[in-house]
N, C-alpha and C positions, 0 to 999 in steps of 0.2 A: 823791387818795391812796386806794388800795384799801381797803375795810373790813377790819379785823382779824378773823382767823378766831375764830369762838366756841369757847372752849376745851372746851365741852362735847362737841364732836366728837372732840377728842383723848381725852377720858375714854371715850367710846364705843369708839373704836378699840383703846385699851389694854384695856378690859374684854373686848372680843371676842377679842383675841389671847391673853390670859391664860386665858380660859375655853376657848378653842379647844384651847390646848395641854394644859391640866390635865384637862378632861373627855375630850378625845380620847385621851390617853394612858391614863387609867383604863378607858375602854371598849376599848382596843386589847388589854387583857389577855386578852380572848377569843381572840385570835390566838395566845397563848401556851399556851392550854390543851392542844392536842394535843402540842406539842413537850415540855411538861413531863411529860405522861402517858407519852410515849416514853422520856424520860430517867430517870424515877424510878419508874414504874410505879404511880403514885398514881391512885385512882379520880377520876372527874369530880367527885363530890360533895366529895371531900377537897380538890381544887384550887379548886372553886367557893366553898368556905368562905372562901377569901381575899377574894373579892368581898363576901361577908356581913360580914366583919370590916372591910373597907375602908368599906363603906357606913354601918355602925354608927359607926365612928370619925368618918367624914365628918359624920354627922348630929349626933353629940354635940358635936363641935368647931365645927360650923356655928353652933349656937346660941351658944357661946362667942364665935366670930368676930363674930356679929351684935352681941352685947353690947359687945364690945371696939371694934368700929368705931363704934358710937353713942357711945362715950365717948372714944376716942382717935383715931379717924379711920381711913380705909380704907388709906391708904398704908403705915403701919407695919404693919398686920396683913397685908396682901398681900405685903409684902417678906419678912417672916418666914415666911409660908407657902410662898412660892416656893423659899427656901432648903431647908426641910424636905422639900418635895415631891420636888425633884431628888435630894436625898440618898437619900430612900427607895427610888426606882427605881434608882439606881446601886447600892446596897447589895443589891438583889435579885439582882444578877448574880452574887454569891458565895454563894448559898444551897446548902446540902447537905442540910437536913432541912426538912420542911414548916413547922415552927414558925418557921424563918428567913423563909420567904415571907410567913407571917402577919404577922411583926414588920415587915418591911420594906415590902412592897407593901401590906399590910393596914393597919398601924398608922400607920407614918411617913408614907407617901404619902397615906392617908386624912386624916391630921390636917393635911397641907400643903395639899391641894386645898380643904379646908374654908374657908380664908382667902380664896378667890376668889369663889365664886358669890354668897353672900349680901351680903358687903360691897359688891362691885362692882355688883350689881343695885340695892342701896339707894342707892348713890352716884348711879347713873344717874338715878334718880327725882327726885333733888335738883336736877340740872342741867336737867331738861326738865319744864315743866308742860304745855305744848301738845304734843300728839302723844306723850305719855308712853308709851302702848302700843307705839308704834313704836320708841322708845328701848330699852325693856326687850326688845323682841323682837330688835333688833339685837344686844344683848348676849347673849342667849340663843342667837342663831344661831350663836355660837361653838361651841356643843355639836355642832351639825350638821356644820359644817366640820371639826371636830376628828375626829369619827367617820369622815367622808369621807376625810380625809388620813391620820391616824394609823394606822388599822387596815391598809389596804394597804401603808403605809410599813413598819410593823412586820414585816409578812409578807415583803416584799421583803428587808429587813435580816436577818431570821432565816434566810432561804434562803441569803444571801450569806455571813453572818458567824456564825451561830449565835445562840441566844437569849441567852446570857450577854453577848456584846458588844452585842447589841441593847439590852439593858437600860442598859448604860453609855451608849451613844450617846443614846438617848431621855432619860436623865436629865441629860445635858449640854445637850441641847436645851431642856429644861424650865428650867434655870438661865439659858440664854442668852436666853430670852424673858421669863421672869417677873421677874427681878431688875431689868433696865433698865426694863421697862414699869411696875413698881410705883412706881419713882422718879419717874415723870411724873404720878401721880395727884395730884389736888387734891380735897379732901373736899367743898367747897361752893363755888358761884359767888362767895359773899362773900369767900372766901380770896383771890380775884384782884380783888375790887372790881367785880364784875359782877352782873347778875341772871340768873336762870334763863331758859332759852329759853321764850318765851311769857309771861313776867312772873309775877306772883303769882297763884296759882290758888285756887279754892274748896277748902278742906280739909275732910276728913271726920274725925270724932272727934278734934278737935285737943287736947282735954284728956286723952286716953286715957293711962293709965299703963301700964308694962310689966305690972304685976300684973293690971290691970283687963282688958288685951288677952287675957292667957293664961287668964283665968277665964271669958271671954265664950263664948256659944253659937256665935257666928260663928267664933271661932278653932277650936274643936273640929270643927265642920263642914267648914271648909276643910282642916284638918290631916288629918282622917280620909279625906276625898275624895282628897287627895293621896297618903296612904298606900295606899289601894286601887288608885288609878291607877297608882302605881309598881309595886305588887306584881303588877298585871295585865300590865304591859308589859316588866318588867325581865328575867324569865326568857326570853321570846321574843328580846329584844335580845342578851343575853348568849350564849345558846346558838345564835344564828343561824348562826355559822360551823361549829361542830361539827355541827349538824343538817344542813347543806348538805353537808358532807363525808361524812356517814353515808349520804346519798342517792346518793354516788358522784360528787360534784362536785368539780373540782380545787381545790387549796387557795387558790391566788390568786384563782380565780373566787369561792370562798366568802367569802373576806375582802373581795372587792370588792362582794359583795351587801350585806354590812354597811355598807361605806363608802357605797354608793348610798343606803341607808336614811337615813344621816346627811346626805347631799346634799338628799333630798327633805324632810328634816325642817327645813332652812333655809327652805324655801318655806312649810311649815306655820307656823314661828315668826314670820316676817315677816308672813305673811297674817293670822294670828289677832290680831297686835298691831295691824294696821291696821283689822280688823274690829271689835276691842274698842274702839278709839277712837270708832268710828261707831255701834255698835249696843249697846254695853255688854258687860261681861265674862261675865256669868253665862250668857246665851243661847249665846255662842260656846263657853264651857267644856262646856256640856251637849251641844252639837252635836258637838264633836271627841271627847269622850269616847265617844259612840255610834259614831263612825267607828272609834275604836281598838278597841272590843270586836268589831266586825265583822271587823276586819283580823286580830286574834289568832285568831278562830275560823277564818278563811280558811286558815291554816297547816295545818289538818287535811286539806285538799284539795290543797295545793301539794306537788308531788313532783318537779318537773322545773325546769331553770334558768329557762325563761321565766316559769313560774307563780311561782317564788320572787322573781324581779325584780319582777313585777307586784305581789305582795302586799307586798314590801319598799318599793315606791314610795309606797302609800298608808299603809302602816303607818308609815313615816317622817314623812309629812305629820301623821299624828295623834299619835304620841307627841311629836313636836317641837312641834306647834302647841299642845299643852296647857301646856307648861312655863312660858311667860312669863306665863300667865294667873294663876298662883297669886301671883306677886309683885305683880301689878296689884290682886288682891283684897286682899292684905295692906296695900297702900297706901291702897286705898279705905276699909277697914274700921278701920284702926288709926292712920293718919296718919303724918307724916314723922318725928316725934320718937322713936318706939319701933318704926319699921319694921324696923330690923335685928334687934331682939330677937324681934318677933313673927314675922317671916319665917324667922329661924333656928330658931326653935322648931318652925314648920311643916315646915321642910326636915328638921329631925332626925326628926320622926315619919315623914315620907315616906321617908327614907332607910332606915328599918327595913323598909319594904316592898320598896325596891329590893334590899336585901341578902337577904331571905327569899326573893323571887322567883327571884333568880339561884341561890342554894343549892338551893332546892327543885327547880329544873330538873335540876341534877346529881344530886340524890338520887333523883328519879324515874327518870332514865336508868339509874342504877346498879342500881335495883331491878327495873325491867321491861324494860330494854334498848331503850327508845324514848322519844320526847318526847311521846306522845300524851296522857298524863295532864297533863303540863305545859300544853298548849294548851287542854285542856278546863277545867282549874282557873282558868287565867288568864282565860279568856273569862268565867267565872262572876264572878270578882273584879271584872273591868272593867265588868261590867253593874252590880254593885253600886255602884260609884263614881258611875254615872250618877244613881241615886236619891238619893244623898247631895248632889250638886251641886245637883239640882233643888229640894231643900228649903231652899236658902239664901234668906234674906230680904235685900231691898235695904238697903244701909247708909243711915244718916241723914245728909243733906247739911246742913252748918252753914256758913254764910258766914264767911270768914276775917276 
């Protein structure tokens, strides 16, 4: 009789699909920027404020989602978030004022997607003790595929049906994937009477409380590193399509460049997960942060299709490869019991950086008519993240 499939692989597949859909649709908003500007005459900073609101709401609610998933389980949290997320995108199709966009795509969609990333990542770490870095990387890779698929898809749909109908279709897609997927989630291996892949592992900080985690030096170093990291790469990511179009590149090609960066980010996410399992998280984090800073600076010299594709290739590897590492750090420093709370708080702080970076790019463009200041400032911020990451001390290892 063939051996029964370990359900942890189902958990990874569901987490991958939910995050692919959610994060991919959020990043695809970059493709809506020019059509919304044409339709309403709003400035780029005005439209970009939607992303600031989205990331702020996402961050605040990610902390709440982490706490709720620790207490009530991920399945309930992800199910409610999926319903809210799809509703926010569908309602964005009916906007006539800027505050409508802020409320629908900014607040509702931001609150909905917050139910995915932290709870699903935390759940994945419970199902895998051996090759945990790879497991978290697979979940995070959903981000990359989402950017690869959703941005060009949104561009094609907008060209064929208009931006209003595209919002409706993407919202229905969100419901069609997230609701059935959430119902398949099981919170812990013990729920099915099995053990985690790799068995019982050595635990770090097993007695850590939520309050103790949030007051620790390690928490603030990880959170502020994540904040600077996201502030450094969010503007270049969000304005990648508009920047390429400003250089005279065709709309679909510009959207495809963003999608390509999402594709290469998958390589980065999987690669850093594997390397972190072998060499440790900190050294890989510092290395990839250095690559990210170099690639953001490279946008200052990229003015043609080939050079933009080249920079997007390594930029995707960098910003993608960084993201799974923060979840692994949270698990190492704070343990399983409060990981959802600790990682949710870290993601909350980082999401402020994501929102500010995206908004600042639009503000800089409206003020100076170019993205030059965005890339200079983002490079400086990305370099500062390297210094903070390098100052992390190794967590204390305690036998379980």
